[in-house]
N, C-alpha and C positions, 0 to 999 in steps of 0.2 A: 504493500500500500504506500501511497505517497504520504509524506509527513508535512503537515501545515500547522502554523501557529494556531493555538486555540483561542487566542484573544479575539473577542467578538467586536467588530467595528460597527459603527452606527448604520443600521438599516441597509445592509448590503444584500440585495436580492432575496434568495430563499433563506439565507441565514442572517438573523437580525439580533444583534446585541447592542443596546443603546443605553447610554448613561448621560445625564444632563450635567449642567455646569455648576459653578459655585453658588452657595446660597445668596439670596438677595439681602442686602443690608437694611432694606426698608421693611415696614410692616404693612398693615392694612391701609388702604387709601381712603377708607370711609365708605359709607353705604352707597353714596351716589356716584362714586368715581369708577370709571371704566379702566381696566387694566390695559396697558399699552403693548402687551405682548413681548416686552423686553425683560421681564423678570427672569431671574435665574431659578428655573423650576426644579432642577434635579440635583442629585448628589454628584460630588466630585469622584465618587468611587468608580473603579473599572472592574467589572466582574468577568471571570473566565470560568469555563466549565471543563471538568475532567471526568473521565469514565468513558461514556460512549463517544465515538469519533464523529466529528462534523464532516470530515472529508473521506469517510469510508462507510462501510456497512457494519451493523452491530447485531449482537444476539438479542432475542426478544426480551430478556430480563437481565437485570444487573443492578449496579449501584452507580450513582452520580454524585458529584460534589460541585458546589459553586464557591469559588474563592474570590475574595474582594481585596483590592489594593486601593489605597488613597482615601479610605473611609472605613467605617465599622457598621456592621449590621445592627439594627435595633434588636434588643433582647426580647422583644415581644413576639412570641411564636404565633399569636393570633394575627399578627400583621403580615405574615408570610403568605403570599398567594402563589402557589406552585401548581401548575396544571400540565397534564399531558393529554393532548387531543381533547381539550375542553373539560376534562375530569380532574377534580381536586386530588392532589397527592399529599400525603402526610410527610412531614419532615422528621427524620430520625435523629438529627443532631443540629443544634443551632449554636454557633460560637461567633464572636465578634468579626472574624474574617472568613468563616466557612459555614456553609449550609450543606448538610448531607441528606440524601434520600435514596430509596430504592426505586427502580422503575420497572414497568411492564409495558413494552411497546407492542404495537400492532405490526403485522406484516406489511411492509411498505413505508409510507411517509408518516412521520410522527412530529407533531408540533409541541414544543416544550416552551412554556412561558413562566417567568419568575418576575413578580413584582413585590418589592419589599422596601420598607423605609430604612434609612440609615439613622444614626443616633441623633441627627438634626431634624429628623422627620421628612427628609427629602427622598424623592423616589429613586430607587435603583431598579432598573428594568433589564430584562434579557428575554429575547425571543429567538429560538433556534429551531432548525429542522434537522431531525435525525432519521436515517434510513435503516431499517432493520429487516431481518428475515431469519429463516431456519434451514435453508436448503444448501446443498453443495452443487457447484457447477464446475465440471471438468472441461477444460479447453484443450483439445487435441490438435497439436500443431504438426503438420506434415509437409513434406516436399511434394512436388508435382507427381512423383512416382509412387507416392503413398508411404514413403519411409518416414519414421518419426524424427523430429528435430529436437535435440536436447540443447539447453542453454539459450533458447529463444526468449526474448522479452515479450511478455504478453501484457497488454493494457486493456482494462475494462472501464468505460466511461458511462456513468448513469445518464440516460437520456433526459430524465426529469430534472436532473441537477448536475450540470457538467463539472461542478466543483468536487463531486464524488468520483474519485479516480482510484481504481484498484490496480496493483501491479504485481506480477509474479514472473517466475522463470521456469521453463519446462524442464522436467526430468523424465527421460525416456519418452519425450514427446508430449507430456501431460503437465499442465499447470492447474492446480485445484484452488477454488475460491469458496469460502464458507460464509454462512449467515446471509445468504443471498435472498433479497426480496423478489417477488414475482413481477418485476418490472423490466423494461427493455434496457439492454446495455449494448453499446458499440464495442466491438471486440477487434483489436488490432494486434498483430504479431510481427516481429522483426528478428532476424538473426544477424550474426556478426559479419556476414558476407553481403549484407544489403538486401536480402530477400524480404519481401513484404506481403502481407495478406490481411484481409479484414472481412468481417461479416457482422450480423446482428444476432443477439440471443436474448431470450427471456430468462431471468434468473432462476425460474423454477423448471426449466426444461431438462436439467441434469447433465447434458452433454452437448458440446458444439465443436465442430471441426473447422479449422482454419488452414487453408493451403497457402504456403509461402511460394511466391512466384519469383523465379530467378530472372536474370537478364536474358532476353532472347537475342539472337544475332541481329544487328541493325539491318533494317530493310533498306534496299537500294531504290525502292519505288517511291517517287515523290507524290505522296497522297496525304500529307498532314491535314490539309484543309478539305479533304474528301472531294476535290474538284473532279476526280475521275468518275464520280457517281457510282463507285463500287467499294468493296471492302479490301481491295488490293493493298498490300503493305500493312494491313492490320491483322493481328492474331485474334480471331474470334472463336476458335475452338468449336465447341458444341453449343455455345450460348445462342439463344434466339436473338437474331439481329435483323434489322431492316435498314435500307437506305431510304430516307424520307426527305421530302422537300423542306428546306429551312423556313421557319415561321418566325419572323421578327415582330409580328403584330402591326406591320406597316404595309398597307396595300401597294405602296410605291417601291418597296424594297425589291431589288433584283434577286430572284430566287437562286439558290444553290443547293447543295446536298448536305445532309446531316446523317450521322450514324446513331442508331437507336438500339440499345441493348435492353431486353425485357426479362423479367422473372419468368420462371417456369416451374411451378411447384414451390415447396418451401425450401429455403436455402439460397446461397449466392450464385450469381452468374457473372462471369468476368471476361472482359476483352482487354487487349493491350496494343500499344504501338511503340516500337523501338526504332530509333534512328540516331545518326551521327550529327551533332550540331556543327555548324560552320564557324570558322574563325570570325571573331568579332561579336558573336552572339553572347549576350550576358544574361538572357532571361528566356525561359521556356514557359509558355502559358497555355492552359487548356480552358476552353469556354464550353459550358455545359448547363443543363437544367435537369431537375428531378421532377418526374411526373408520377403521381400515384392515384389509382382509382379508389384508394381507401378514403380520400377526402370527400369527393362527391358521394362515395358510398356510405358516409356517416360514421366512419370508424376513427376519426381523429380523437386522440386522447386515450385510445384503448391500447391493449397489449398487442394488437395487430399493427405493429408499429414498424412498417417497412423501412429499411435502411439503404444507404448508398455510401460508396467511398470512391474518391478520385485521388490518386497519388501520382507524383512525379518524382522519379529517382534518377540520379546521375551516377554512373558506374565508377568513373575515375575519381571524382571528388567525394563520393559516398554521401553527398548531400541529398536530402529528401524533404518533401512537404506532402501533406495529405489533408483532405477534408473527409472525415467520417461523420455522417449525420443521419438523422431520421426524420420521419414525418412529424412526430411530436416535438422533437427538440427544435425544429425550425419555427414552430408556432403557426397557428392557422392563418395568420395574416400574411405569411410568406407565399400562400397559394392563391391562384385565381380560381374561378368557378369550375374549371376543368381539372383542377388538381395539379397544376403546373406552377413551378416556381419561376421567378425571373431568371434570366441568364446569369450564371455565376462564373467567376474566374478564379483559378488557382495558378500561382506563379512560383517558379524556382529559379534562383540565381545559379548560373552555371559558369564554368571557367571560359573566359574569352578565347582560350586556345583551342577549345573544342572538347567534346565529351560524348559518350554514349548515354542517351537519355531514354527512359522507358516511362510511358504513361499507362497506368492500370486503372480500369473503370469497373466497379463492382456494384451490383444492385441485388438486394435480397428480400424475399418474402419472410416476414417474421410472424410467428404464431400460428400460421397455416399457409397453405399454398393457394389461397383464393385472392381475388382482388389484386391483380398484377400491378407492378410498378416498373418504371423504366428510367434510364438515364439517356438523354439525348446529347451527343457531342457535336458541337458546331465546328470547332477547329482546334488544332494544336498549332501554335505559332512560335517561331523563333524570333526574338526581338533583342535589340540593344537597350531597351527601356524596361524597367521593372520597379515595382513597389516592394522594397525588401524589408521594411519594418514600419508598422504604425500602431499607435494606441490612441484610444479616445477616452477623455477624462471629463469629470464634472468641474465646475468652477473651483471647487475645493481640492482638486487633485485626485479625488477618489475615482475608481473606474466608473464609466458611464453606465447607468442602469435604466434611466428614464430619459425621455425627450419631451420638452415643452412644445406644444403645438398651438396653432391658432394665432391670431393677431394680439399684440400687446404693445405697451409703450416703452418697455425697458430696453436699455442699451440702444436707443434709437430704433426700437422695433425689431431688434435682432436677437434670435435665440443663439446663445454662444455655446460652442463646443470646443473644449480644450484638448490637447493631446500632443503626440509626437509623430513625425513622418519622415521617412527616408525614401528617396527615389534615386535610382541609379540609371545611368545612360552613357552613351558615347561621349568622349571628351569634347568632340567638335559639335555636339548637339546641346540643346538647353531645354529646360522645362518651361512650357508655355502656359499651361493651365493645370489646375488641380481643383477638384470639387468633391463635395460629399453628397451622395444621393440617398434619399429616403425612399425605401421600398415598402409598399403596403399592398396586400392582395396580389402579390407577384408582379407589381408594376412600380416603376419609378414615379412617385407622385410629387416630390419636392426636391429642390436642389439648393445646397448651401455653398457659398463661395469662400475662397481663402480670405481670412481677415487681412487688414492692411499690415498688421504686425508679422503675418506669416508670408507676405508677398516676397520676402527675401529668398524663398524657394525658387522663384521665377528667374533663374539665371543659368548661365552655362554650367554644364557638369564639370568641366575643367579636368585637371590632371588627376584629381581624386575620383573622377567619373561618378560623382554622386552629389546631391544636395540634400540637406537634412535639417530638421529641427529636433535636436537630441534631448532636450529637456522640455517638460510639459509647459505649454503656453496656449494662449488663445489661438486656435487653429482655423476654425470655420465659423461663419455666421450665416444663419438661416433667416432670411427676411420674413417679416410677418405675412406678406402676401404669399410666400411659398409655404410657410408653416400652416396657413389657413387651408391649404389644399389637402392636408392630412385629415382623414375622417376621424374626428374625436368624439363621435356620438356614443361610443361604447368602449369599455375596457378592451384592450388588445395589445398587440405587439407590432413593432416595426423592425425592419432590417436596414442597416446602414452599409454603404459601399463607397470607398474612395476610388475615384477615377482620375487618371492623369494623362496628359498628352504632351508630346515634345514638339519642338519647332519643325522637326523632320516629318511630322505627321503620324508618328507611332503613338498608339494608345495602349493603356493598361489599366486594370482595375483590381481591387481586392476587397472582399467582404469583411465587415467587422465580425468578431468572433461570436457574439451572442445577440439574440433579439433584445430590444428595449421596450419597456412599458411606456404607455401614452399618458402624458399629463396635459390637462386643459386648465384654462384660467377660470377661477371663480369670479363672476361678474355681479354678484349680488350687492345691493346697497346696504348701508348700515355697517360700515367698517370703522374700526378704531385702531389707533397706533399708526406708526409710519409703515410704509410699504416696502422698505428695504430695496429701494430702486437700484442702489449701487451693487447689489448682489443678485439682481434678476427678479426682484419682487418676492412676495410671500403669498401669492394668489393661487398657487398651483396644486391641483389635486387630481386623483384618478377620476375619469368621467363618471363612474357610478357614485363616487363620494360627493362630487360636486352636485350631482342631481339630488342625492339624498339631503345634502345640507340645505338646499333650497326649499325642501319640503318640511323642515322642522320648525314649526310655528313658535315653539317655546324660546327660540333664540332671537334676541333683539339686535345684537352687535356681534360681528365676527372679526377676529384678529388674524394671527398667523395661520396659514396652512403650511405649504411647503415652498421651498425656493425653486427657482428655475432649474429644471432637470433633476429636482430632488436634492440639490446641493445644500450645504450647511447654512443655516440661518443663525447667526450669533444672537443670543447666547444659548440657543437650543442645541441639543444633539439628538433629539427626536425630530419629528417633522421632516422625515426624509423620504417617505414613500407616498406622499399625497393622500394620507388618510388620517392625519392628526390635525385637529383644529382647536385653536383657542377661541373661546366664545364667552358671551355675557348676556344677561338679561336684567332688566330694571329690578332692583331689590336683591340681586345676587349677593352683593358684598355683605349683607347682614348675616348670611349663612345661618339662617334660622329655620323655623318650621315652614314658613312660606317658601323659602328657597328650596327646601327638600321636596315639598309638594310639587313644585314646578318641574323639578328634575324627574320625579316619579311619573308625572304625566307624560313627560318626554319618553321615558322608557316603556310606558304602557301604551304609547301611541302607535300609529300604523308603521312607523319606522324604527321603533325602539329595538326590535330584534336585531337591527344592523349595528347597534351600539355595542362595542366591545368593552370599553372602559370609560369612566369619567373620573377625573381627579379634582378633588375639592379639599380645601384646608379646613379640617374639623378635628375634634378630639373624641375618642371613644370613651365617653364618660357621661353619666346620667345628667349632669348639669348642662350638657351641650344639646340644645334643642334640635339641631340638625341631625345628630346621631340618634337621638331618641325617636325621631320621626321615621328614619329609614331602617333602624336596627332589625326589626322583625318582619319587614315587609317582603312578601313573596310576589314577584312580578308576574304578569300574565303569561310570560314565556317560561315560567317555572324556575327562573333564576332568582336568587335573593339579592335585593337591592344592595346590601352591604358587600356583596361579591363583585358588584359592578362599579359602585361609587366608592372610590378608595380615598383614604385620608393622606394627603401629602402637602407639606409646606410649599409655599411659593404660589399658591392659588387662592390668595385672599381676595383678589379683585378680578379674577376671571377663572373659568374652569377649563379643563383640558378634556377634549372629546376625541375618542378614537373610534372610527367606524370600521366595520369589517369590509 
């Protein structure tokens, strides 16, 4: 297994650990004052979890511990809210810096949440996802002649969560993995001689075979772009293949030919192309798209999660790149109504002196042999231009997880994307354009341009034969008019792609590693506090959250939601996923019986079931009218009000609402 630090950073995709900042020096602002959203709401403490692995798979039962640095847990055991999959879990040990408990997971995905006060009454929060199972999966790695391969490196990546990566090495051709959930994994294998193979497997199928493909002799037939209209020069073996007319979705596009490889029963089908690159070629790219009948068939999100892999390998340099992906991991927004993705590109930097390169394309039915899938190859190209490295970040330097869409006034109406980018090309050529494309429903719907600060990339490649931004900075800006072209009417995902063109007319593109969630702007009236314009605003929420917020009649004023792209809003370290809201209503600051009644009406209202947590500053003692009012109330959805409305300092003049 891979080893990754267990520190949980603020609201990162499926794994969420968040802690807030230093306590506010001020107290209550009075019954009539509205909070400005800038109070320090949470603890300084940083909590980590030990026991089950965040980056691996786990047994169904065991023990876990939560360790705290920078603060101390309150000694009040009744104040600890520990839940697994929504069910309360008892604490076996509570100490100033550690909480211990046992766990019982379900097969598959498990949500663990901890909310507990520190000794100052400030909130310490942790949300994390753990994957668990009880099965064994044997990966049989063999050569093309069927002989077992020992010492091959095997990697399993969980489709539902690409941060969960399992690694092993074969003995007598077998690598065994345990505690496997019944979910889809992408399986890849490599040996020391550069052989490569991939397929998809469900964790409960017990056994999967992977064939390692060696380098074929280079073909002397010039047919990388399939202009011959045949499979000449390609090794298609027994795989079902067709030569099909190219479909760019543009009626005026001059037709040419593509090569389509399709599944046939359960398991993988593979084709390959091997050739010698010419002197001066620095980059080999393959353009392709994945098409699955599982999407229009209604099986998205199921275990029938067909996979594909496209790899490029160089024999002499031993360099290799690959994309192994699946229907579910791409996200439904990656497909059009016919189940096809947008055209994708994978590129490999190769020695300019020439090398033998092989492209392998695999598509696999997973779970059964029904509802076929295919990979369509447009071309393999040899270029002197290549995107050799890029990363996309949020304004705070964290990996990009969400994208703010729609029109807005911040940064001159520009949604900002930070990151790093390296483009390589011939010394006599120069980079003329670079852009960031937003893909939704399998089509490019919006385009961001290089920022003025990143325009330094547009220069000759020179003696280094590359231009780059090596440290994260403002990279692309998406104008409001373009961002408004993204459909933000419902929760969903987007895919990003960087495309570049040189002065000589060569073009290249590269997809971002993971889909992004959609954020839209909350446009309701009745706001309080500053809008954090210099950080991209505080208006951003997931579409479903923004819709729900507009329907909650008990709220008079709204403060912070999330920042542009979910980035950090000082002094918060929550408010990162577009589902946290600071809010207020007239009379809230009294935090008395009337305040409690209003919040109970909210929770028992038509949208109350969507409220996960509310933070209010109160004391669990008989003299506190707020506590006395909610203490024994059972909500209409069978939750107890005291388990939803939690007491934390820093919420004297506003409450914190978290929607599901």
